[in-house]
TORGU-307058 format. One line per field, with one value per atom (N, C-alpha, C): atom name; x, y, z. Coordinates in pm, 1 decimal, padded with zeros to 6 digits, always signed. Layout:
site <- (CA	...)
X <- (X	...)
Y <- (Y	...)
Z <- (Z	...)
END
This chain:
site <- (N	CA	C	N	CA	C	N	CA	C	N	CA	C	N	CA	C	N	CA	C	N	CA	C	N	CA	C	N	CA	C	N	CA	C	N	CA	C	N	CA	C	N	CA	C	N	CA	C	N	CA	C	N	CA	C	N	CA	C	N	CA	C	N	CA	C	N	CA	C	N	CA	C	N	CA	C	N	CA	C	N	CA	C	N	CA	C	N	CA	C	N	CA	C	N	CA	C	N	CA	C	N	CA	C	N	CA	C	N	CA	C	N	CA	C	N	CA	C	N	CA	C	N	CA	C	N	CA	C	N	CA	C	N	CA	C	N	CA	C	N	CA	C	N	CA	C	N	CA	C	N	CA	C	N	CA	C	N	CA	C	N	CA	C	N	CA	C	N	CA	C	N	CA	C	N	CA	C	N	CA	C	N	CA	C	N	CA	C	N	CA	C	N	CA	C	N	CA	C	N	CA	C	N	CA	C	N	CA	C	N	CA	C	N	CA	C	N	CA	C	N	CA	C	N	CA	C	N	CA	C	N	CA	C	N	CA	C	N	CA	C	N	CA	C	N	CA	C	N	CA	C	N	CA	C	N	CA	C	N	CA	C	N	CA	C	N	CA	C	N	CA	C	N	CA	C	N	CA	C	N	CA	C	N	CA	C	N	CA	C	N	CA	C	N	CA	C	N	CA	C	N	CA	C	N	CA	C	N	CA	C	N	CA	C	N	CA	C	N	CA	C	N	CA	C	N	CA	C	N	CA	C	N	CA	C	N	CA	C	N	CA	C	N	CA	C	N	CA	C	N	CA	C	N	CA	C	N	CA	C	N	CA	C	N	CA	C	N	CA	C	N	CA	C	N	CA	C	N	CA	C)
X <- (-02950.1	-03001.2	-03009.1	-02993.9	-02901.9	-02801.8	-02684.7	-02583.5	-02561.2	-02687.5	-02694.2	-02626.4	-02678.4	-02795.3	-02679.0	-02530.5	-02457.6	-02363.0	-02269.5	-02255.6	-02112.0	-02064.7	-01889.5	-01790.1	-01817.5	-01686.7	-01676.4	-01806.6	-01785.0	-01699.1	-01659.4	-01549.4	-01598.7	-01769.9	-01816.2	-01831.4	-01842.6	-01865.1	-01683.7	-01574.5	-01468.1	-01374.5	-01504.1	-01418.3	-01441.7	-01597.6	-01625.0	-01542.5	-01516.9	-01431.2	-01322.1	-01248.3	-01114.8	-01124.8	-01169.7	-01248.1	-01213.3	-01251.7	-01265.1	-01174.3	-01226.4	-01047.4	-00991.5	-00925.2	-00867.4	-00923.6	-00994.0	-01085.1	-01167.4	-01279.5	-01408.9	-01316.0	-01188.2	-01189.1	-01148.1	-01093.0	-01083.7	-01177.6	-01320.2	-01378.4	-01482.6	-01455.5	-01574.2	-01465.0	-01293.6	-01256.0	-01245.7	-01257.6	-01292.1	-01410.7	-01562.7	-01622.5	-01740.3	-01639.4	-01594.6	-01693.9	-01779.0	-01909.7	-01893.3	-01814.1	-01764.8	-01946.9	-02060.1	-02159.2	-02318.4	-02223.2	-02314.0	-02246.7	-02125.0	-02111.5	-02176.9	-02106.8	-02167.2	-02121.6	-02067.3	-01999.3	-02119.6	-02176.8	-02249.2	-02226.1	-02320.4	-02322.1	-02184.2	-02237.0	-02135.9	-01948.6	-01917.8	-01842.3	-01760.7	-01829.3	-01837.6	-01786.6	-01893.7	-01863.2	-01691.9	-01702.5	-01564.1	-01400.2	-01509.1	-01375.9	-01371.0	-01445.2	-01394.9	-01407.0	-01398.6	-01317.1	-01159.6	-01115.9	-00988.5	-00986.2	-01023.4	-00968.2	-00954.3	-00993.2	-01075.9	-00910.0	-00884.3	-00806.1	-00647.8	-00622.8	-00482.4	-00455.1	-00555.9	-00595.5	-00516.4	-00583.3	-00568.3	-00434.6	-00372.1	-00217.8	-00165.2	-00178.1	-00088.4	-00050.3	-00216.9	-00178.3	-00105.3	-00198.8	-00065.9	+00053.8	+00122.5	+00279.6	+00343.3	+00235.0	+00284.5	+00318.7	+00188.2	+00235.6	+00339.2	+00380.5	+00465.7	+00637.4	+00624.2	+00750.3	+00862.9	+00977.3	+01033.9	+01053.9	+01016.8	+00982.6	+01031.3	+01192.6	+01213.8	+01275.3	+01171.5	+01202.0	+01109.9	+01141.1	+01033.7	+00874.3	+00822.5	+00689.1	+00655.2	+00557.2	+00485.7	+00455.0	+00433.2	+00298.7	+00155.3	+00073.7	-00042.7	-00097.6	-00212.8	-00227.5	-00264.5	-00265.7	-00373.9	-00499.4	-00613.7	-00684.9	-00758.0	-00799.4	-00906.4	-00934.5	-00893.2	-00966.9	-01051.6	-01163.1	-01295.5	-01356.7	-01362.7	-01416.4	-01399.2	-01353.3	-01318.0	-01244.3	-01156.4	-01115.8	-00968.9	-00875.7	-00771.6	-00714.7	-00553.9	-00525.9	-00432.1	-00495.6	-00503.5	-00366.2	-00235.3	-00084.1	-00030.0	+00002.9	+00148.9	+00227.4	+00248.5	+00438.8	+00545.8	+00666.5	+00702.7	+00848.5	+00886.1	+00930.3	+01074.2	+01177.5	+01299.3	+01405.1	+01422.7	+01459.0	+01616.5	+01736.2	+01810.1	+01881.9	+01936.3	+01962.6	+01924.8	+01860.1	+01868.5	+01967.5	+01873.9	+01936.7	+02113.5	+02118.7	+02327.6	+02311.9	+02298.5	+02339.1	+02303.6	+02194.1	+02143.0	+02267.4	+02382.5	+02360.9	+02551.8	+02559.3	+02738.6	+02675.8	+02592.3	+02570.9	+02585.7	+02528.0	+02528.5	+02713.1	+02778.6	+02875.3	+03066.9	+02929.2	+03025.7	+03083.5	+03049.6	+03092.6	+03032.9	+03072.9	+03001.2	+02869.0	+02817.4	+02675.0	+02725.5)
Y <- (-06350.5	-06457.8	-06620.1	-06478.2	-06552.3	-06588.9	-06533.0	-06637.5	-06727.5	-06741.9	-06937.2	-07013.0	-06947.8	-07056.1	-07102.5	-07034.3	-06976.4	-07133.8	-07183.7	-07283.6	-07262.7	-07315.7	-07376.2	-07329.2	-07343.2	-07262.2	-07117.7	-07085.9	-06892.6	-06860.4	-06692.9	-06624.6	-06576.0	-06542.4	-06457.5	-06559.7	-06732.9	-06850.5	-06798.3	-06848.0	-06863.6	-06770.0	-06632.8	-06476.3	-06537.3	-06534.3	-06542.9	-06671.0	-06771.2	-06829.7	-06790.6	-06776.4	-06681.2	-06594.5	-06504.4	-06384.2	-06445.2	-06587.3	-06612.3	-06601.7	-06599.9	-06603.3	-06698.5	-06704.6	-06862.5	-06988.6	-06905.2	-06881.9	-06967.9	-06938.7	-06919.4	-07095.9	-07110.6	-07188.6	-07342.9	-07306.7	-07431.6	-07522.9	-07362.6	-07430.9	-07530.9	-07493.3	-07535.9	-07663.6	-07701.8	-07804.7	-07904.7	-07800.0	-07948.7	-07996.7	-07935.6	-08004.1	-08063.7	-08098.6	-08232.7	-08288.0	-08191.7	-08243.3	-08200.0	-08207.6	-08220.1	-08238.6	-08314.2	-08360.9	-08214.9	-08135.0	-07998.9	-07883.7	-07879.2	-07824.6	-07813.2	-07692.2	-07639.5	-07755.6	-07888.8	-07897.8	-08016.4	-08064.4	-08107.8	-08265.3	-08358.6	-08459.5	-08604.5	-08572.8	-08656.7	-08606.4	-08457.2	-08420.5	-08490.0	-08442.3	-08512.2	-08715.5	-08716.2	-08895.6	-08917.6	-08872.7	-08866.4	-08816.6	-08701.8	-08689.2	-08766.2	-08870.8	-08973.8	-09092.6	-09123.4	-09237.2	-09245.1	-09087.0	-09084.2	-09060.8	-09022.1	-09013.5	-09201.3	-09273.7	-09455.8	-09476.1	-09434.1	-09521.9	-09489.6	-09348.4	-09311.4	-09373.2	-09465.6	-09484.6	-09637.4	-09695.0	-09820.1	-09858.3	-09777.2	-09724.8	-09705.6	-09694.3	-09648.1	-09771.8	-09855.1	-09967.5	-10100.6	-10105.8	-10134.4	-10110.6	-10055.5	-10001.6	-09977.0	-09991.2	-10048.7	-10174.7	-10243.2	-10421.3	-10482.2	-10428.0	-10504.0	-10392.9	-10332.8	-10335.0	-10375.6	-10349.4	-10396.6	-10401.6	-10471.8	-10435.6	-10293.3	-10325.9	-10195.9	-10150.1	-10108.8	-10028.0	-09917.0	-09755.9	-09668.2	-09707.4	-09599.1	-09648.2	-09509.5	-09509.0	-09357.1	-09302.5	-09225.4	-09105.1	-09144.3	-09185.5	-09171.7	-09089.0	-09128.4	-09013.4	-08883.3	-08756.7	-08647.8	-08682.3	-08644.4	-08624.9	-08516.8	-08564.2	-08453.3	-08308.4	-08205.6	-08120.3	-08044.3	-07978.7	-08019.8	-07853.5	-07731.9	-07646.6	-07547.4	-07475.0	-07405.0	-07492.0	-07611.2	-07560.5	-07652.2	-07581.5	-07582.1	-07713.9	-07742.3	-07861.9	-07839.0	-07993.8	-07985.3	-07992.6	-08066.4	-08047.1	-07911.9	-07891.5	-07749.0	-07791.4	-07682.1	-07742.5	-07694.3	-07792.6	-07797.9	-07684.0	-07603.8	-07526.8	-07522.7	-07462.2	-07486.3	-07474.3	-07464.1	-07407.3	-07371.6	-07300.8	-07220.4	-07313.9	-07484.3	-07522.5	-07621.0	-07663.4	-07798.7	-07704.1	-07559.5	-07485.2	-07521.6	-07473.2	-07519.0	-07627.0	-07737.6	-07894.3	-07921.8	-07864.4	-07902.2	-07795.3	-07681.3	-07592.9	-07689.5	-07734.6	-07847.7	-07948.3	-08039.9	-08115.6	-08076.6	-08025.3	-07951.1	-07865.5	-07806.4	-07827.1	-07898.0	-08061.8	-08178.8	-08212.6	-08093.0	-08176.3	-08262.3	-08282.4	-08390.2	-08341.5	-08416.0	-08331.4	-08354.5)
Z <- (+05381.9	+05369.3	+05206.9	+05155.0	+05049.9	+04998.7	+05102.9	+05120.0	+05131.8	+05219.9	+05278.3	+05157.7	+05072.3	+04959.3	+04823.2	+04899.8	+04793.4	+04736.8	+04708.0	+04675.3	+04744.2	+04824.8	+04945.6	+04820.5	+04748.8	+04649.0	+04618.0	+04579.9	+04559.2	+04603.3	+04537.7	+04575.5	+04711.6	+04782.5	+04894.6	+04995.6	+04964.8	+05102.2	+05093.8	+05041.8	+05025.0	+05089.8	+05138.3	+05229.0	+05314.2	+05318.5	+05521.5	+05531.0	+05477.6	+05570.3	+05589.1	+05541.4	+05498.0	+05627.1	+05673.0	+05749.1	+05871.2	+05890.2	+06006.4	+06077.7	+06264.7	+06274.9	+06388.8	+06419.7	+06414.1	+06582.8	+06633.8	+06789.1	+06724.4	+06580.9	+06546.9	+06467.5	+06366.2	+06297.4	+06411.4	+06471.7	+06623.8	+06667.3	+06733.7	+06701.5	+06625.8	+06506.4	+06412.0	+06394.9	+06417.2	+06339.6	+06495.1	+06648.2	+06764.2	+06763.2	+06688.5	+06639.7	+06523.8	+06443.1	+06342.6	+06284.0	+06266.8	+06244.2	+06087.9	+05970.7	+05871.4	+05756.4	+05840.0	+05737.5	+05788.0	+05852.1	+05877.2	+05818.0	+05741.6	+05676.1	+05521.9	+05471.8	+05296.3	+05239.6	+05246.4	+05166.9	+05098.2	+04973.5	+04891.7	+04914.8	+04967.5	+05034.6	+04885.8	+04791.1	+04773.9	+04756.8	+04733.9	+04789.2	+04895.9	+05027.6	+05202.6	+05157.7	+05059.4	+05023.8	+04935.1	+04944.9	+04813.4	+04967.8	+05004.9	+05094.6	+05242.5	+05265.7	+05334.7	+05272.4	+05068.2	+05058.1	+05107.0	+05031.6	+05050.8	+05150.8	+05243.5	+05389.3	+05480.5	+05387.9	+05441.1	+05327.6	+05206.8	+05090.8	+05186.6	+05241.4	+05271.5	+05364.2	+05481.2	+05603.7	+05607.3	+05531.7	+05414.4	+05416.4	+05264.4	+05225.3	+05334.8	+05453.7	+05555.6	+05678.1	+05748.1	+05757.4	+05695.9	+05485.1	+05442.7	+05452.4	+05426.4	+05413.1	+05642.5	+05722.8	+05844.8	+05847.9	+05832.7	+05832.5	+05767.6	+05666.3	+05553.3	+05578.1	+05714.0	+05717.4	+05860.1	+05867.9	+05970.1	+06132.3	+06209.4	+06306.3	+06388.8	+06338.8	+06352.2	+06349.2	+06247.1	+06143.0	+06184.0	+06146.5	+06195.1	+06167.8	+06168.5	+06085.5	+06031.2	+05889.8	+05923.8	+05949.0	+06015.0	+06045.0	+06032.4	+06056.5	+05993.9	+05898.2	+05794.5	+05675.4	+05745.7	+05681.9	+05769.2	+05700.6	+05757.9	+05727.7	+05546.5	+05486.9	+05387.3	+05461.4	+05409.5	+05500.9	+05433.9	+05552.3	+05504.3	+05519.0	+05466.7	+05455.1	+05584.2	+05564.9	+05744.7	+05839.7	+05810.4	+05956.9	+05881.4	+05952.9	+05936.7	+05998.2	+05942.3	+05978.3	+06071.8	+06173.1	+06327.0	+06347.6	+06258.9	+06239.5	+06272.1	+06353.2	+06311.5	+06310.3	+06196.6	+06105.0	+06185.7	+06117.6	+06233.1	+06284.5	+06322.2	+06378.1	+06464.3	+06325.1	+06323.8	+06445.5	+06554.5	+06681.1	+06665.3	+06660.9	+06662.8	+06696.2	+06766.8	+06775.6	+06595.1	+06603.6	+06487.8	+06401.4	+06367.6	+06219.9	+06277.6	+06408.0	+06373.4	+06287.1	+06338.9	+06378.8	+06214.6	+06138.4	+06024.1	+05954.8	+05956.9	+05906.7	+05888.9	+05988.9	+06031.9	+05930.7	+05976.1	+05837.6	+05698.1	+05617.3	+05548.4	+05503.1	+05576.1	+05537.3	+05585.4	+05613.1	+05585.6	+05741.0	+05834.8	+05974.6	+06011.6	+06161.3	+06197.8	+06322.5	+06410.5	+06438.1	+06563.6)
END
């Protein structure tokens, strides 16, 4: 009961979050309800503002880039407590590694 009232940045709450299984983290990320998390209202507003500014910056870049140019990926939302980022890190395949190695050695791909 006392643990529920600890601040989210406490060592105990951090250890509890870090001890969650991947399935629990995925379920929490899928719910997408940070307002039910353990952040204060101020922290949630700051995260929301940060996300909005990042999106506005991305839109500004996209509208000012040539139509033929590659547009940047949309920004990732600010991480919320207990939810891992949805984007999986890129995996370097053996073929990609060989191509990269050849390029670094001055060879043509």
